[in-house]
N, C-alpha and C positions, 0 to 999 in steps of 0.2 A: 459679031452680032448673029451671023448665020449659025455658027456653032452653038451659041446659047439657045437659039430657037430649036435646033435639032435635039439638044439635050433635054429641053423642056418637053418636046413632043415624045421623045423616048421615055422620059419619066412618066408622063401622063399615060402612055400606052401600057407601060409596065404596071402601074397602079391599077389600071382597068382590068388587066389580065389577072393579077393577084386577087382582086376583089371578086371576080367571077369564079375563080378556082376556090376561094374561101367559101363562097356561097354554096358551091357544089359539095364541098367537104361537110358543111353544116347540114345539108340535106341528107347526106349519107349518114351522118351522126344520128339524125332524127329517125331515119329508117332502121338503123342498127338498134337503137334503144327500143323502138316499137317491136322489132323482130324478137328481141330477148324477152320482152313482156309477153308476147304472143306464145313463144315456146314454153315459158313457165306456166302460162295459163293452160296450155294444151296438156302439159305433164300433169298438172293438178286435176284436170278434168278426167284424163285417162285413169289416174289412180282412183278417183272417186267412183268411176264406172267399173272399177276392177278389171280394166283392160291392160293395165300396166302394173307390174310388180313394184311395190313400194321400195324394195331393195335397189332397184335400178335408178330411182329418183335421185339418190345422193350422187351417183356417178354422173348423171346428166347435169345436175346442179353444179357439180365440181367442174365439168367441162364448160358450162356457161360462165361460171365465175372466172375460170382461166381466160376465156375469150375477153371478158370485160377487163381483166387485169392487163392483158396485152395492150389493149387500147388505152386504158387509164394511165398506164405508166409510160406511154410513148409520147413523142413530141406533139402529137395532135390532140392530146387529152382535153384541152380547152374547147376544141371543136366538138368532141364527142360527148362531153358532159357539160353543156352550157349552163350557166346559172339560171335558176328558175325564179 
């Protein structure tokens, strides 16, 4: 009986920890998506103001896309691109 109680407590504790870490990961995903949108907006704004050469935008966009692919193809993709 005692061992069953210990296992139950351990299981509950583990689920609580995983849930908290999952929430933290989701918050990071939201921040990451927001950051990417912000960077893209800044690039567009700088190009419109002629403060950034258009030829550089494709390189920056390529870098942003590469960063997105690293996340999207990884094990945590479900957390970084939650269904909307």
